[in-house]
PDB file of N, H, CA, C and O in Angstrom:
ATOM      1  N   MET A   1       0.619  -0.942   0.046  1.00  0.00           N
ATOM      2  CA  MET A   1       0.049  -0.102  -0.177  1.00  0.00           C
ATOM      3  C   MET A   1       0.341   1.435  -0.441  1.00  0.00           C
ATOM      4  O   MET A   1      -0.300   2.311  -1.022  1.00  0.00           O
ATOM      5  N   MET A   2       1.889   1.409   0.389  1.00  0.00           N
ATOM      6  H   MET A   2       2.410   0.697   0.860  1.00  0.00           H
ATOM      7  CA  MET A   2       2.149   2.650   0.543  1.00  0.00           C
ATOM      8  C   MET A   2       3.313   2.712  -0.809  1.00  0.00           C
ATOM      9  O   MET A   2       3.680   3.824  -1.191  1.00  0.00           O
ATOM     10  N   CYS A   3       3.889   1.365  -1.534  1.00  0.00           N
ATOM     11  H   CYS A   3       3.591   0.462  -1.224  1.00  0.00           H
ATOM     12  CA  CYS A   3       4.362   1.812  -2.215  1.00  0.00           C
ATOM     13  C   CYS A   3       3.761   2.334  -3.453  1.00  0.00           C
ATOM     14  O   CYS A   3       4.220   3.040  -4.351  1.00  0.00           O
ATOM     15  N   ARG A   4       2.012   1.516  -3.154  1.00  0.00           N
ATOM     16  H   ARG A   4       1.639   0.943  -2.424  1.00  0.00           H
ATOM     17  CA  ARG A   4       1.755   2.724  -4.170  1.00  0.00           C
ATOM     18  C   ARG A   4       1.813   3.691  -4.320  1.00  0.00           C
ATOM     19  O   ARG A   4       2.128   4.264  -5.363  1.00  0.00           O
ATOM     20  N   ASN A   5       1.340   4.430  -2.668  1.00  0.00           N
ATOM     21  H   ASN A   5       1.084   3.965  -1.821  1.00  0.00           H
ATOM     22  CA  ASN A   5       0.857   6.083  -2.502  1.00  0.00           C
ATOM     23  C   ASN A   5       2.456   6.349  -3.167  1.00  0.00           C
ATOM     24  O   ASN A   5       2.495   6.844  -4.293  1.00  0.00           O
ATOM     25  N   CYS A   6       3.469   6.094  -2.626  1.00  0.00           N
ATOM     26  H   CYS A   6       3.438   5.691  -1.711  1.00  0.00           H
ATOM     27  CA  CYS A   6       4.342   6.713  -2.841  1.00  0.00           C
ATOM     28  C   CYS A   6       4.714   6.919  -4.263  1.00  0.00           C
ATOM     29  O   CYS A   6       5.248   7.916  -4.749  1.00  0.00           O
ATOM     30  N   MET A   7       4.182   5.315  -5.128  1.00  0.00           N
ATOM     31  H   MET A   7       3.748   4.505  -4.733  1.00  0.00           H
ATOM     32  CA  MET A   7       4.170   5.694  -6.931  1.00  0.00           C
ATOM     33  C   MET A   7       2.915   6.757  -8.057  1.00  0.00           C
ATOM     34  O   MET A   7       2.951   7.175  -9.214  1.00  0.00           O
ATOM     35  N   VAL A   8       1.978   6.828  -6.977  1.00  0.00           N
ATOM     36  H   VAL A   8       1.949   6.488  -6.037  1.00  0.00           H
ATOM     37  CA  VAL A   8       0.947   8.140  -7.250  1.00  0.00           C
ATOM     38  C   VAL A   8       1.484   9.265  -6.905  1.00  0.00           C
ATOM     39  O   VAL A   8       1.144  10.207  -7.622  1.00  0.00           O
ATOM     40  N   ALA A   9       2.053   9.457  -6.238  1.00  0.00           N
ATOM     41  H   ALA A   9       2.329   8.693  -5.656  1.00  0.00           H
ATOM     42  CA  ALA A   9       2.526  10.443  -5.086  1.00  0.00           C
ATOM     43  C   ALA A   9       4.220  10.735  -5.899  1.00  0.00           C
ATOM     44  O   ALA A   9       5.110  11.222  -5.202  1.00  0.00           O
ATOM     45  N   ALA A  10       4.528  10.341  -7.556  1.00  0.00           N
ATOM     46  H   ALA A  10       3.805   9.946  -8.122  1.00  0.00           H
ATOM     47  CA  ALA A  10       5.667  10.570  -7.794  1.00  0.00           C
ATOM     48  C   ALA A  10       5.059  11.049  -9.183  1.00  0.00           C
ATOM     49  O   ALA A  10       5.607  11.936  -9.838  1.00  0.00           O
ATOM     50  N   GLY A  11       3.914  10.421  -9.589  1.00  0.00           N
ATOM     51  H   GLY A  11       3.469   9.701  -9.057  1.00  0.00           H
ATOM     52  CA  GLY A  11       2.893  10.942 -10.573  1.00  0.00           C
ATOM     53  C   GLY A  11       2.442  12.347 -10.554  1.00  0.00           C
ATOM     54  O   GLY A  11       2.564  13.143 -11.486  1.00  0.00           O
ATOM     55  N   VAL A  12       2.012  12.530  -9.621  1.00  0.00           N
ATOM     56  H   VAL A  12       1.913  11.884  -8.865  1.00  0.00           H
ATOM     57  CA  VAL A  12       0.731  13.543  -8.973  1.00  0.00           C
ATOM     58  C   VAL A  12       1.758  14.560  -8.752  1.00  0.00           C
ATOM     59  O   VAL A  12       1.710  15.626  -9.366  1.00  0.00           O
ATOM     60  N   LEU A  13       2.447  14.363  -8.126  1.00  0.00           N
ATOM     61  H   LEU A  13       2.486  13.497  -7.627  1.00  0.00           H
ATOM     62  CA  LEU A  13       3.376  15.914  -7.565  1.00  0.00           C
ATOM     63  C   LEU A  13       4.050  16.645  -8.824  1.00  0.00           C
ATOM     64  O   LEU A  13       3.552  17.634  -9.362  1.00  0.00           O
ATOM     65  N   PRO A  14       4.931  16.194  -9.119  1.00  0.00           N
ATOM     66  CA  PRO A  14       5.316  16.979  -9.994  1.00  0.00           C
ATOM     67  C   PRO A  14       4.307  17.869 -11.215  1.00  0.00           C
ATOM     68  O   PRO A  14       4.510  19.030 -11.567  1.00  0.00           O
ATOM     69  N   CYS A  15       3.069  16.854 -11.771  1.00  0.00           N
ATOM     70  H   CYS A  15       2.904  15.910 -11.485  1.00  0.00           H
ATOM     71  CA  CYS A  15       2.128  17.974 -12.725  1.00  0.00           C
ATOM     72  C   CYS A  15       1.299  18.679 -11.937  1.00  0.00           C
ATOM     73  O   CYS A  15       0.332  19.283 -12.402  1.00  0.00           O
ATOM     74  N   VAL A  16       1.722  18.664 -10.157  1.00  0.00           N
ATOM     75  H   VAL A  16       2.507  18.173  -9.779  1.00  0.00           H
ATOM     76  CA  VAL A  16       0.962  19.809  -9.446  1.00  0.00           C
ATOM     77  C   VAL A  16       1.816  21.220  -9.416  1.00  0.00           C
ATOM     78  O   VAL A  16       1.343  22.346  -9.261  1.00  0.00           O
ATOM     79  N   ARG A  17       3.156  20.873  -9.600  1.00  0.00           N
ATOM     80  H   ARG A  17       3.540  19.959  -9.726  1.00  0.00           H
ATOM     81  CA  ARG A  17       4.095  21.827  -9.220  1.00  0.00           C
ATOM     82  C   ARG A  17       3.919  21.799 -10.661  1.00  0.00           C
ATOM     83  O   ARG A  17       4.473  22.840 -11.014  1.00  0.00           O
ATOM     84  N   ILE A  18       3.460  21.204 -11.737  1.00  0.00           N
ATOM     85  H   ILE A  18       3.011  20.358 -11.449  1.00  0.00           H
ATOM     86  CA  ILE A  18       3.920  22.442 -13.432  1.00  0.00           C
ATOM     87  C   ILE A  18       2.316  23.003 -13.069  1.00  0.00           C
ATOM     88  O   ILE A  18       2.053  23.345 -14.222  1.00  0.00           O
ATOM     89  N   TRP A  19       1.563  23.205 -12.605  1.00  0.00           N
ATOM     90  H   TRP A  19       1.777  22.927 -11.669  1.00  0.00           H
ATOM     91  CA  TRP A  19       0.405  23.151 -13.265  1.00  0.00           C
ATOM     92  C   TRP A  19       0.750  25.304 -11.983  1.00  0.00           C
ATOM     93  O   TRP A  19       0.524  26.487 -12.236  1.00  0.00           O
ATOM     94  N   SER A  20       1.458  24.398 -10.557  1.00  0.00           N
ATOM     95  H   SER A  20       1.641  23.437 -10.351  1.00  0.00           H
ATOM     96  CA  SER A  20       1.599  25.177  -9.474  1.00  0.00           C
ATOM     97  C   SER A  20       2.640  26.936  -9.781  1.00  0.00           C
ATOM     98  O   SER A  20       2.591  28.083  -9.336  1.00  0.00           O
ATOM     99  N   ASP A  21       3.699  25.953 -11.064  1.00  0.00           N
ATOM    100  H   ASP A  21       3.739  25.022 -11.425  1.00  0.00           H
ATOM    101  CA  ASP A  21       4.564  27.201 -10.965  1.00  0.00           C
ATOM    102  C   ASP A  21       3.544  28.686 -13.380  1.00  0.00           C
ATOM    103  O   ASP A  21       3.646  29.778 -13.939  1.00  0.00           O
ATOM    104  N   LYS A  22       2.878  27.402 -13.502  1.00  0.00           N
ATOM    105  H   LYS A  22       2.794  26.514 -13.048  1.00  0.00           H
ATOM    106  CA  LYS A  22       2.179  28.222 -15.043  1.00  0.00           C
ATOM    107  C   LYS A  22       1.295  28.951 -14.129  1.00  0.00           C
ATOM    108  O   LYS A  22       0.915  30.059 -14.509  1.00  0.00           O
ATOM    109  N   CYS A  23       0.841  28.454 -12.813  1.00  0.00           N
ATOM    110  H   CYS A  23       1.149  27.555 -12.503  1.00  0.00           H
ATOM    111  CA  CYS A  23      -0.313  30.079 -12.733  1.00  0.00           C
ATOM    112  C   CYS A  23       0.092  30.842 -12.397  1.00  0.00           C
ATOM    113  O   CYS A  23       1.234  30.848 -11.938  1.00  0.00           O
ATOM    114  N   SER A  24      -0.825  32.059 -12.488  1.00  0.00           N
ATOM    115  H   SER A  24      -1.753  32.055 -12.860  1.00  0.00           H
ATOM    116  CA  SER A  24      -0.917  33.201 -12.623  1.00  0.00           C
ATOM    117  C   SER A  24      -2.218  34.091 -12.201  1.00  0.00           C
ATOM    118  O   SER A  24      -2.785  34.997 -12.813  1.00  0.00           O
ATOM    119  N   SER A  25      -2.574  33.292 -10.484  1.00  0.00           N
ATOM    120  H   SER A  25      -2.113  32.556  -9.988  1.00  0.00           H
ATOM    121  CA  SER A  25      -3.407  34.037 -10.098  1.00  0.00           C
ATOM    122  C   SER A  25      -2.895  35.619  -8.843  1.00  0.00           C
ATOM    123  O   SER A  25      -1.785  36.108  -8.637  1.00  0.00           O
ATOM    124  N   LYS A  26      -3.896  35.888  -8.421  1.00  0.00           N
ATOM    125  H   LYS A  26      -4.798  35.490  -8.589  1.00  0.00           H
ATOM    126  CA  LYS A  26      -3.836  37.115  -7.437  1.00  0.00           C
ATOM    127  C   LYS A  26      -3.200  36.577  -6.674  1.00  0.00           C
ATOM    128  O   LYS A  26      -2.001  36.855  -6.687  1.00  0.00           O
ATOM    129  N   TYR A  27      -3.553  35.859  -5.957  1.00  0.00           N
ATOM    130  H   TYR A  27      -4.527  35.633  -5.947  1.00  0.00           H
ATOM    131  CA  TYR A  27      -2.690  35.612  -4.634  1.00  0.00           C
ATOM    132  C   TYR A  27      -1.804  34.390  -4.521  1.00  0.00           C
ATOM    133  O   TYR A  27      -1.912  33.278  -4.004  1.00  0.00           O
ATOM    134  N   GLY A  28      -1.039  34.933  -5.095  1.00  0.00           N
ATOM    135  H   GLY A  28      -0.951  35.837  -5.515  1.00  0.00           H
ATOM    136  CA  GLY A  28       0.355  33.774  -6.065  1.00  0.00           C
ATOM    137  C   GLY A  28       0.131  32.177  -6.421  1.00  0.00           C
ATOM    138  O   GLY A  28      -0.973  31.633  -6.432  1.00  0.00           O
ATOM    139  N   ARG A  29       1.372  31.539  -6.707  1.00  0.00           N
ATOM    140  H   ARG A  29       2.269  31.981  -6.699  1.00  0.00           H
ATOM    141  CA  ARG A  29       1.548  31.115  -8.027  1.00  0.00           C
ATOM    142  C   ARG A  29       1.331  29.800  -6.632  1.00  0.00           C
ATOM    143  O   ARG A  29       0.331  29.138  -6.910  1.00  0.00           O
ATOM    144  N   GLY A  30       1.708  29.516  -5.863  1.00  0.00           N
ATOM    145  H   GLY A  30       2.520  30.055  -5.636  1.00  0.00           H
ATOM    146  CA  GLY A  30       1.352  27.900  -4.389  1.00  0.00           C
ATOM    147  C   GLY A  30       0.076  28.118  -4.005  1.00  0.00           C
ATOM    148  O   GLY A  30      -0.651  27.128  -3.918  1.00  0.00           O
ATOM    149  N   ARG A  31      -0.584  29.710  -3.632  1.00  0.00           N
ATOM    150  H   ARG A  31       0.007  30.514  -3.703  1.00  0.00           H
ATOM    151  CA  ARG A  31      -1.570  29.742  -2.517  1.00  0.00           C
ATOM    152  C   ARG A  31      -2.881  28.686  -3.092  1.00  0.00           C
ATOM    153  O   ARG A  31      -3.332  27.630  -2.649  1.00  0.00           O
ATOM    154  N   PRO A  32      -3.230  29.539  -4.293  1.00  0.00           N
ATOM    155  CA  PRO A  32      -4.325  28.795  -5.355  1.00  0.00           C
ATOM    156  C   PRO A  32      -4.551  26.842  -4.446  1.00  0.00           C
ATOM    157  O   PRO A  32      -5.442  26.404  -3.719  1.00  0.00           O
ATOM    158  N   PHE A  33      -3.340  26.236  -4.963  1.00  0.00           N
ATOM    159  H   PHE A  33      -2.616  26.592  -5.554  1.00  0.00           H
ATOM    160  CA  PHE A  33      -3.684  24.894  -4.052  1.00  0.00           C
ATOM    161  C   PHE A  33      -3.745  24.642  -3.163  1.00  0.00           C
ATOM    162  O   PHE A  33      -4.726  23.986  -2.811  1.00  0.00           O
ATOM    163  N   ILE A  34      -2.674  25.022  -2.172  1.00  0.00           N
ATOM    164  H   ILE A  34      -1.877  25.555  -2.459  1.00  0.00           H
ATOM    165  CA  ILE A  34      -2.505  24.970  -1.145  1.00  0.00           C
ATOM    166  C   ILE A  34      -3.681  24.755   0.399  1.00  0.00           C
ATOM    167  O   ILE A  34      -3.659  24.242   1.518  1.00  0.00           O
ATOM    168  N   LEU A  35      -4.836  25.726  -0.717  1.00  0.00           N
ATOM    169  H   LEU A  35      -4.855  26.142  -1.626  1.00  0.00           H
ATOM    170  CA  LEU A  35      -6.099  26.413  -0.481  1.00  0.00           C
ATOM    171  C   LEU A  35      -7.254  24.711  -0.845  1.00  0.00           C
ATOM    172  O   LEU A  35      -7.972  23.980  -0.162  1.00  0.00           O
ATOM    173  N   ALA A  36      -6.940  24.763  -1.886  1.00  0.00           N
ATOM    174  H   ALA A  36      -6.357  25.356  -2.440  1.00  0.00           H
ATOM    175  CA  ALA A  36      -8.201  23.223  -2.597  1.00  0.00           C
ATOM    176  C   ALA A  36      -7.124  22.384  -1.896  1.00  0.00           C
ATOM    177  O   ALA A  36      -7.738  21.799  -1.003  1.00  0.00           O
ATOM    178  N   GLY A  37      -6.090  22.095  -1.853  1.00  0.00           N
ATOM    179  H   GLY A  37      -5.592  22.570  -2.578  1.00  0.00           H
ATOM    180  CA  GLY A  37      -5.904  20.539  -1.168  1.00  0.00           C
ATOM    181  C   GLY A  37      -5.994  20.562   0.439  1.00  0.00           C
ATOM    182  O   GLY A  37      -6.004  19.560   1.154  1.00  0.00           O
ATOM    183  N   SER A  38      -6.063  21.998   0.899  1.00  0.00           N
ATOM    184  H   SER A  38      -6.056  22.812   0.318  1.00  0.00           H
ATOM    185  CA  SER A  38      -6.743  21.300   2.566  1.00  0.00           C
ATOM    186  C   SER A  38      -8.061  21.529   2.654  1.00  0.00           C
ATOM    187  O   SER A  38      -8.421  21.142   3.766  1.00  0.00           O
ATOM    188  N   LEU A  39      -9.332  22.141   1.791  1.00  0.00           N
ATOM    189  H   LEU A  39      -9.039  22.455   0.888  1.00  0.00           H
ATOM    190  CA  LEU A  39      -9.958  21.475   1.177  1.00  0.00           C
ATOM    191  C   LEU A  39     -10.533  20.141   1.072  1.00  0.00           C
ATOM    192  O   LEU A  39     -11.503  19.757   1.726  1.00  0.00           O
ATOM    193  N   MET A  40     -10.167  19.751   0.588  1.00  0.00           N
ATOM    194  H   MET A  40      -9.379  20.063   0.057  1.00  0.00           H
ATOM    195  CA  MET A  40      -9.567  18.180  -0.493  1.00  0.00           C
ATOM    196  C   MET A  40     -10.056  17.114   1.188  1.00  0.00           C
ATOM    197  O   MET A  40     -11.001  16.539   1.730  1.00  0.00           O
ATOM    198  N   ILE A  41      -8.369  17.505   1.380  1.00  0.00           N
ATOM    199  H   ILE A  41      -7.602  17.971   0.940  1.00  0.00           H
ATOM    200  CA  ILE A  41      -8.313  16.283   2.754  1.00  0.00           C
ATOM    201  C   ILE A  41      -9.213  17.098   3.823  1.00  0.00           C
ATOM    202  O   ILE A  41      -9.602  16.147   4.501  1.00  0.00           O
ATOM    203  N   SER A  42      -9.794  18.245   4.412  1.00  0.00           N
ATOM    204  H   SER A  42      -9.478  19.017   3.861  1.00  0.00           H
ATOM    205  CA  SER A  42     -10.637  18.379   4.830  1.00  0.00           C
ATOM    206  C   SER A  42     -12.232  17.591   4.694  1.00  0.00           C
ATOM    207  O   SER A  42     -12.666  16.766   5.497  1.00  0.00           O
ATOM    208  N   VAL A  43     -12.928  18.086   3.480  1.00  0.00           N
ATOM    209  H   VAL A  43     -12.575  18.757   2.828  1.00  0.00           H
ATOM    210  CA  VAL A  43     -14.185  16.759   3.388  1.00  0.00           C
ATOM    211  C   VAL A  43     -13.355  15.419   3.454  1.00  0.00           C
ATOM    212  O   VAL A  43     -13.906  14.563   4.145  1.00  0.00           O
ATOM    213  N   ALA A  44     -12.099  15.030   2.867  1.00  0.00           N
ATOM    214  H   ALA A  44     -11.651  15.726   2.306  1.00  0.00           H
ATOM    215  CA  ALA A  44     -11.811  12.814   2.908  1.00  0.00           C
ATOM    216  C   ALA A  44     -12.206  13.047   4.430  1.00  0.00           C
ATOM    217  O   ALA A  44     -13.402  13.054   4.720  1.00  0.00           O
ATOM    218  N   VAL A  45     -10.984  13.290   5.674  1.00  0.00           N
ATOM    219  H   VAL A  45     -10.012  13.284   5.438  1.00  0.00           H
ATOM    220  CA  VAL A  45     -11.180  12.951   6.526  1.00  0.00           C
ATOM    221  C   VAL A  45     -12.614  13.305   7.689  1.00  0.00           C
ATOM    222  O   VAL A  45     -12.903  12.842   8.792  1.00  0.00           O
ATOM    223  N   THR A  46     -13.320  14.425   6.727  1.00  0.00           N
ATOM    224  H   THR A  46     -13.085  14.802   5.831  1.00  0.00           H
ATOM    225  CA  THR A  46     -14.775  13.960   7.838  1.00  0.00           C
ATOM    226  C   THR A  46     -15.975  12.857   6.690  1.00  0.00           C
ATOM    227  O   THR A  46     -17.152  12.538   6.856  1.00  0.00           O
ATOM    228  N   ILE A  47     -14.994  12.546   5.571  1.00  0.00           N
ATOM    229  H   ILE A  47     -14.038  12.805   5.435  1.00  0.00           H
ATOM    230  CA  ILE A  47     -16.370  11.751   5.285  1.00  0.00           C
ATOM    231  C   ILE A  47     -16.187  10.304   5.335  1.00  0.00           C
ATOM    232  O   ILE A  47     -16.945   9.432   4.909  1.00  0.00           O
ATOM    233  N   ILE A  48     -14.568  10.137   6.179  1.00  0.00           N
ATOM    234  H   ILE A  48     -13.952  10.845   6.525  1.00  0.00           H
ATOM    235  CA  ILE A  48     -13.552   8.811   6.636  1.00  0.00           C
ATOM    236  C   ILE A  48     -14.010   8.422   8.844  1.00  0.00           C
ATOM    237  O   ILE A  48     -13.842   7.497   9.638  1.00  0.00           O
ATOM    238  N   GLY A  49     -14.705  10.048   8.859  1.00  0.00           N
ATOM    239  H   GLY A  49     -14.842  10.799   8.214  1.00  0.00           H
ATOM    240  CA  GLY A  49     -15.004  10.504   9.720  1.00  0.00           C
ATOM    241  C   GLY A  49     -16.952   9.531  10.510  1.00  0.00           C
ATOM    242  O   GLY A  49     -17.385   9.013  11.539  1.00  0.00           O
ATOM    243  N   PHE A  50     -17.287   9.793   9.431  1.00  0.00           N
ATOM    244  H   PHE A  50     -16.935  10.214   8.595  1.00  0.00           H
ATOM    245  CA  PHE A  50     -18.670   9.199   9.015  1.00  0.00           C
ATOM    246  C   PHE A  50     -18.785   7.705   8.449  1.00  0.00           C
ATOM    247  O   PHE A  50     -19.567   7.224   9.269  1.00  0.00           O
ATOM    248  N   SER A  51     -18.566   6.960   7.796  1.00  0.00           N
ATOM    249  H   SER A  51     -17.931   7.350   7.129  1.00  0.00           H
ATOM    250  CA  SER A  51     -17.975   5.945   7.030  1.00  0.00           C
ATOM    251  C   SER A  51     -19.080   4.636   7.688  1.00  0.00           C
ATOM    252  O   SER A  51     -19.750   3.736   7.183  1.00  0.00           O
ATOM    253  N   ALA A  52     -18.821   5.119   9.033  1.00  0.00           N
ATOM    254  H   ALA A  52     -18.277   5.850   9.443  1.00  0.00           H
ATOM    255  CA  ALA A  52     -19.502   3.610   9.542  1.00  0.00           C
ATOM    256  C   ALA A  52     -21.465   4.690   9.002  1.00  0.00           C
ATOM    257  O   ALA A  52     -22.229   4.305   8.118  1.00  0.00           O
ATOM    258  N   ASP A  53     -21.611   5.560   9.620  1.00  0.00           N
ATOM    259  H   ASP A  53     -20.990   5.874  10.338  1.00  0.00           H
ATOM    260  CA  ASP A  53     -23.362   6.402   9.038  1.00  0.00           C
ATOM    261  C   ASP A  53     -22.943   6.439   7.197  1.00  0.00           C
ATOM    262  O   ASP A  53     -23.773   7.245   6.776  1.00  0.00           O
ATOM    263  N   ILE A  54     -22.575   6.236   6.664  1.00  0.00           N
ATOM    264  H   ILE A  54     -21.900   5.582   7.006  1.00  0.00           H
ATOM    265  CA  ILE A  54     -22.007   6.235   5.453  1.00  0.00           C
ATOM    266  C   ILE A  54     -22.822   4.639   5.267  1.00  0.00           C
ATOM    267  O   ILE A  54     -24.007   4.421   5.015  1.00  0.00           O
ATOM    268  N   GLY A  55     -21.612   3.595   5.513  1.00  0.00           N
ATOM    269  H   GLY A  55     -20.649   3.772   5.718  1.00  0.00           H
ATOM    270  CA  GLY A  55     -21.814   2.784   5.069  1.00  0.00           C
ATOM    271  C   GLY A  55     -23.317   2.263   5.474  1.00  0.00           C
ATOM    272  O   GLY A  55     -23.715   1.359   4.738  1.00  0.00           O
ATOM    273  N   TYR A  56     -24.112   2.618   6.382  1.00  0.00           N
ATOM    274  H   TYR A  56     -23.789   3.352   6.979  1.00  0.00           H
ATOM    275  CA  TYR A  56     -25.180   1.974   7.234  1.00  0.00           C
ATOM    276  C   TYR A  56     -26.585   2.418   5.791  1.00  0.00           C
ATOM    277  O   TYR A  56     -27.478   1.711   5.322  1.00  0.00           O
ATOM    278  N   LEU A  57     -26.116   4.096   5.444  1.00  0.00           N
ATOM    279  H   LEU A  57     -25.391   4.670   5.824  1.00  0.00           H
ATOM    280  CA  LEU A  57     -27.028   4.205   4.633  1.00  0.00           C
ATOM    281  C   LEU A  57     -27.219   3.947   3.044  1.00  0.00           C
ATOM    282  O   LEU A  57     -28.181   4.257   2.340  1.00  0.00           O
ATOM    283  N   LEU A  58     -25.924   3.234   2.661  1.00  0.00           N
ATOM    284  H   LEU A  58     -25.143   2.982   3.232  1.00  0.00           H
ATOM    285  CA  LEU A  58     -25.543   2.506   1.344  1.00  0.00           C
ATOM    286  C   LEU A  58     -25.826   1.196   1.660  1.00  0.00           C
ATOM    287  O   LEU A  58     -25.409   0.278   0.954  1.00  0.00           O
ATOM    288  N   GLY A  59     -26.725   0.950   2.993  1.00  0.00           N
ATOM    289  H   GLY A  59     -27.064   1.696   3.566  1.00  0.00           H
ATOM    290  CA  GLY A  59     -26.878  -0.614   2.960  1.00  0.00           C
ATOM    291  C   GLY A  59     -26.029  -1.674   3.259  1.00  0.00           C
ATOM    292  O   GLY A  59     -25.831  -2.681   2.580  1.00  0.00           O
ATOM    293  N   ASP A  60     -25.320  -1.227   4.820  1.00  0.00           N
ATOM    294  H   ASP A  60     -25.480  -0.409   5.372  1.00  0.00           H
ATOM    295  CA  ASP A  60     -24.498  -2.297   5.154  1.00  0.00           C
ATOM    296  C   ASP A  60     -25.237  -2.427   5.970  1.00  0.00           C
ATOM    297  O   ASP A  60     -26.034  -1.597   6.408  1.00  0.00           O
ATOM    298  N   ALA A  61     -25.014  -3.832   6.380  1.00  0.00           N
ATOM    299  H   ALA A  61     -24.367  -4.507   6.024  1.00  0.00           H
ATOM    300  CA  ALA A  61     -26.206  -4.335   7.859  1.00  0.00           C
ATOM    301  C   ALA A  61     -25.030  -4.712   8.487  1.00  0.00           C
ATOM    302  O   ALA A  61     -23.903  -4.790   7.998  1.00  0.00           O
ATOM    303  N   ASP A  62     -25.518  -5.010   9.980  1.00  0.00           N
ATOM    304  H   ASP A  62     -26.433  -4.946  10.377  1.00  0.00           H
ATOM    305  CA  ASP A  62     -24.774  -5.334  10.719  1.00  0.00           C
ATOM    306  C   ASP A  62     -24.089  -6.715  11.178  1.00  0.00           C
ATOM    307  O   ASP A  62     -23.542  -6.953  12.254  1.00  0.00           O
ATOM    308  N   GLU A  63     -24.274  -7.598  10.019  1.00  0.00           N
ATOM    309  H   GLU A  63     -24.718  -7.405   9.144  1.00  0.00           H
ATOM    310  CA  GLU A  63     -24.249  -8.812   9.826  1.00  0.00           C
ATOM    311  C   GLU A  63     -22.725  -8.879   8.771  1.00  0.00           C
ATOM    312  O   GLU A  63     -21.919  -9.806   8.689  1.00  0.00           O
ATOM    313  N   ASP A  64     -22.715  -7.217   7.875  1.00  0.00           N
ATOM    314  H   ASP A  64     -23.370  -6.464   7.941  1.00  0.00           H
ATOM    315  CA  ASP A  64     -21.367  -7.992   6.860  1.00  0.00           C
ATOM    316  C   ASP A  64     -20.213  -7.208   7.679  1.00  0.00           C
ATOM    317  O   ASP A  64     -19.339  -6.682   6.990  1.00  0.00           O
ATOM    318  N   HIS A  65     -20.143  -7.105   8.803  1.00  0.00           N
ATOM    319  H   HIS A  65     -20.853  -7.532   9.363  1.00  0.00           H
ATOM    320  CA  HIS A  65     -18.549  -6.512  10.190  1.00  0.00           C
ATOM    321  C   HIS A  65     -18.315  -6.890  10.754  1.00  0.00           C
ATOM    322  O   HIS A  65     -19.063  -7.867  10.710  1.00  0.00           O
ATOM    323  N   ARG A  66     -17.747  -7.017  11.489  1.00  0.00           N
ATOM    324  H   ARG A  66     -17.139  -6.223  11.525  1.00  0.00           H
ATOM    325  CA  ARG A  66     -17.270  -7.803  12.381  1.00  0.00           C
ATOM    326  C   ARG A  66     -17.297  -6.223  13.682  1.00  0.00           C
ATOM    327  O   ARG A  66     -17.047  -5.036  13.472  1.00  0.00           O
ATOM    328  N   ASN A  67     -17.687  -6.906  14.884  1.00  0.00           N
ATOM    329  H   ASN A  67     -17.890  -7.871  15.055  1.00  0.00           H
ATOM    330  CA  ASN A  67     -17.789  -6.238  15.923  1.00  0.00           C
ATOM    331  C   ASN A  67     -17.253  -5.880  16.935  1.00  0.00           C
ATOM    332  O   ASN A  67     -17.632  -6.220  18.055  1.00  0.00           O
ATOM    333  N   PHE A  68     -15.451  -4.496  16.497  1.00  0.00           N
ATOM    334  H   PHE A  68     -15.143  -4.220  15.586  1.00  0.00           H
ATOM    335  CA  PHE A  68     -14.250  -4.386  16.509  1.00  0.00           C
ATOM    336  C   PHE A  68     -15.159  -3.066  17.515  1.00  0.00           C
ATOM    337  O   PHE A  68     -16.279  -2.621  17.264  1.00  0.00           O
ATOM    338  N   LYS A  69     -14.293  -2.697  18.611  1.00  0.00           N
ATOM    339  H   LYS A  69     -13.384  -3.059  18.815  1.00  0.00           H
ATOM    340  CA  LYS A  69     -14.996  -1.267  19.062  1.00  0.00           C
ATOM    341  C   LYS A  69     -13.378  -0.954  19.117  1.00  0.00           C
ATOM    342  O   LYS A  69     -13.110  -0.746  20.300  1.00  0.00           O
ATOM    343  N   GLY A  70     -12.529  -0.872  18.533  1.00  0.00           N
ATOM    344  H   GLY A  70     -12.747  -1.041  17.571  1.00  0.00           H
ATOM    345  CA  GLY A  70     -11.811  -0.097  19.031  1.00  0.00           C
ATOM    346  C   GLY A  70     -10.871  -0.189  20.903  1.00  0.00           C
ATOM    347  O   GLY A  70     -11.177  -0.736  21.963  1.00  0.00           O
ATOM    348  N   THR A  71      -9.903   0.513  20.532  1.00  0.00           N
ATOM    349  H   THR A  71      -9.654   0.957  19.672  1.00  0.00           H
ATOM    350  CA  THR A  71      -9.120   0.170  22.340  1.00  0.00           C
ATOM    351  C   THR A  71      -9.404   1.738  22.697  1.00  0.00           C
ATOM    352  O   THR A  71      -9.101   2.185  23.803  1.00  0.00           O
TER     353      THR A  71
END
């Protein structure tokens, strides 16, 4: 899993860097990308936090998973 993440990052980060270098926003070259990335991460973390509820809404039943309560 870590290897796959590194390979994806090795492909995505240079593309984002090129787009950032070509950006001519009044807020600068990097700030719009930092803002967009922060918003996407915030949404992703929120979705992860509600993943059990989202699974239930999408039809996940109690018998489909183990009863792990965490530590």
